[in-house]
C-alpha positions in Angstrom: 0.0 0.0 0.0 1.3 3.4 -1.0 0.7 5.6 2.2 1.9 8.7 0.6 -1.3 8.6 -1.5 -3.3 9.3 1.7 -1.7 12.8 2.0 -3.4 13.7 -1.5 -6.9 13.7 0.2 -7.9 17.1 1.0 -8.7 18.1 4.7 -9.2 21.2 6.8 -8.1 21.7 10.4 -10.7 22.4 13.1 -11.1 22.5 16.9 -14.1 20.3 18.0 -15.3 21.2 21.5 -17.9 20.1 24.0 -18.9 20.3 27.7 -20.7 18.0 30.2 -21.6 18.9 33.7 -19.3 21.8 33.8 -16.3 20.1 32.3 -15.3 21.3 28.8 -12.5 20.2 26.4 -11.6 20.2 22.8 -9.2 18.8 20.2 -7.6 19.5 16.8 -9.5 17.5 14.1 -8.7 17.3 10.3 -11.9 15.2 9.6 -15.2 17.3 9.7 -17.5 17.3 6.5 -21.1 18.3 5.6 -23.0 15.3 4.9 -26.4 16.8 4.1 -27.9 20.2 3.3 -31.6 19.7 4.4 -31.4 19.4 7.3 -27.9 20.8 7.3 -25.6 18.3 9.0 -21.9 17.8 9.7 -20.0 14.8 10.7 -16.9 14.4 12.7 -14.6 11.4 13.4 -13.3 11.4 17.1 -10.8 8.8 18.6 -12.5 6.9 21.4 -9.3 7.6 23.6 -10.0 11.5 23.1 -11.4 13.0 26.3 -13.7 15.3 24.3 -15.2 12.0 22.8 -16.6 11.1 26.0 -18.1 14.7 26.6 -19.7 14.5 23.2 -21.2 11.2 24.1 -22.7 12.5 27.2 -23.7 15.9 26.2 -25.0 15.1 22.8 -23.6 18.4 21.5 -20.3 19.6 19.8 -18.9 22.7 18.2 -16.6 23.0 15.2 -14.2 26.0 14.9 -12.5 26.5 11.5 -8.8 27.5 12.1 -7.4 30.4 10.3 -4.4 29.7 8.2 -2.5 32.0 10.3 -3.3 30.2 13.6 -0.5 30.3 16.1 1.5 27.4 17.1 0.1 27.7 20.9 -3.5 27.1 19.8 -2.6 24.0 17.7 -0.2 22.8 20.3 -2.9 23.4 23.3 -5.7 21.8 21.5 -3.9 19.1 19.4 -1.1 17.8 21.8 -2.4 18.4 25.3 -5.0 16.1 27.0 -8.1 17.6 28.5 -7.6 15.2 31.4 -4.6 17.1 32.6 -5.5 20.9 31.9 -8.5 22.9 31.3 -7.5 24.1 27.8 -10.1 26.8 27.7 -8.4 28.7 30.5 -5.7 29.6 27.9 -7.9 30.3 24.9 -10.6 32.8 23.8 -14.0 31.1 23.6 -17.7 31.8 23.8 -20.8 29.9 24.7 -23.4 29.1 21.9 -27.1 29.5 22.8 -27.1 25.8 23.5 -24.2 26.2 26.0 -21.7 24.4 24.0 -18.2 26.1 24.3 -17.0 27.5 21.0 -13.3 28.4 20.3 -13.0 31.9 18.8 -9.3 32.5 19.0 -7.8 32.1 15.3 -11.1 30.9 14.2 -12.8 32.2 11.0 -16.3 30.5 11.4 -17.9 28.0 13.8 -20.9 25.7 14.0 -22.8 24.3 16.9 -24.3 20.9 16.4 -26.7 18.4 18.1 -25.7 14.9 17.8 -28.3 12.9 15.7 -26.4 9.6 14.9 -23.4 7.8 16.1 -21.3 5.2 14.0 -18.8 3.0 15.5 -16.0 2.6 13.1 -13.6 0.7 15.5 -11.0 3.1 16.8 -13.1 6.3 16.2 -16.6 7.3 16.6 -18.4 9.1 13.7 -20.7 11.7 15.2 -23.3 13.1 12.8 -24.7 16.5 14.0 -27.5 18.8 12.9 -26.4 22.4 12.8 -28.4 24.6 15.3 -26.2 27.7 15.2 -23.3 29.1 13.3 -21.5 32.3 12.8 -18.9 33.6 10.2 -16.1 35.6 11.9 -13.8 36.5 9.2 -15.1 36.2 5.5 -11.7 37.4 4.2 -9.3 34.8 6.0 -8.1 31.6 4.6 -8.9 28.4 6.3 -5.9 26.2 7.4 -5.7 23.0 5.5 -4.0 19.9 6.4 -1.9 20.2 3.4 -0.7 23.7 4.5 -0.1 22.4 7.9 2.1 19.6 6.6 4.0 21.5 3.8 4.4 24.9 5.2 4.1 24.6 8.9 5.8 21.1 8.9 3.4 19.6 11.2 2.0 16.0 11.3 -1.2 14.5 12.5 -1.3 13.2 16.2 -1.5 9.7 17.0 -5.2 9.8 17.7 -6.1 11.4 14.4 -8.0 9.4 11.9 -5.2 10.3 9.2 -2.3 9.4 11.3 0.2 7.3 9.5 3.3 5.6 11.2 6.2 7.5 9.8 8.3 4.4 9.3 5.8 3.1 6.7 6.4 6.1 4.2 8.9 5.4 1.4 10.3 9.0 1.2 9.4 10.5 4.4 11.4 13.6 5.5 12.8 11.6 8.4 15.0 9.8 6.3 18.1 12.1 6.3 21.7 12.2 5.6 24.2 12.0 8.5 25.3 15.6 7.9 21.7 17.2 7.8 21.4 18.0 11.5 17.8 17.8 11.7 15.9 17.7 15.1 12.5 16.5 15.8 10.0 17.6 18.4 9.2 14.9 20.7 6.0 16.2 21.5 4.3 16.6 18.0 6.8 15.0 15.5 7.7 18.4 13.8 11.1 18.3 12.1 13.5 21.4 12.3 15.5 21.3 8.9 18.4 23.9 9.0 18.3 23.9 5.2 14.6 25.2 5.4 14.7 27.1 8.8 11.5 28.6 10.1 10.8 31.6 8.0 7.3 32.1 9.4 8.9 32.9 12.8 12.0 35.0 11.5 14.6 32.0 11.3 16.4 32.1 8.0 17.3 29.1 6.1 20.7 27.9 7.0 20.4 28.4 10.6 21.6 25.4 12.6 19.4 24.1 15.5 22.2 25.0 18.1 21.9 28.7 16.8 18.3 29.1 17.2 17.2 31.7 19.9 16.9 30.1 23.4 13.2 31.4 23.4 12.5 29.8 20.1 9.6 27.2 20.2 8.3 24.6 17.9 6.0 26.3 15.4 3.7 23.2 15.5 2.9 22.8 19.2 5.0 25.4 21.0 7.3 23.0 22.8 10.7 24.4 24.1 13.9 23.5 22.4 14.6 21.1 25.1 11.8 19.0 23.8 13.8 18.3 20.6 16.1 15.6 19.8 18.7 15.0 17.1 17.6 12.7 14.3 19.8 9.7 13.3 19.9 7.4 10.3 
């Protein structure tokens, strides 16, 4: 099987949120799609191990926030690589409540939908929640949505292990982790982002040709916001 072909399937990036009995959480998803127009329904795929999955099951509600292409690393890191069992993610993010009392992330968001669960399909490792849209809002009509392709190719991010699109990097034929002994690449142990000196981190002011050792001490992973100490040198 050619796993690289899977990266040609188009996805967006979203934050899915829910709350039950005063406990709220959310996670970064790349699987959210409209399934009907009348009534308007959206489906999401959620790993059974995600804390948010249990909240959606119990509350019967979820919101979808469409991330801006310019979304900062701290938002993706907070909702994509931290667990709601350990922290209250919404303490560090801007959000509102929908009319149905569902938490909705508004930070780095260009539009959102609030959905009531109408059907649940068990797909094995994930639950497919199909929700009817009961409220939505467009926050920025001019901003571009963050796509998974942009996230991978420009931000150099990778899917978390719980994502339905996660692929073990060792199965990829020509993945970027296959490096030469002199490339001096470093990998983030939290999210898998790879710092390549030949590319740098232009979005954050790091020019191509800058070695990992020469990065500023306050530089953080552009995908999840982890410190330099969370990086490890890659080896053949």
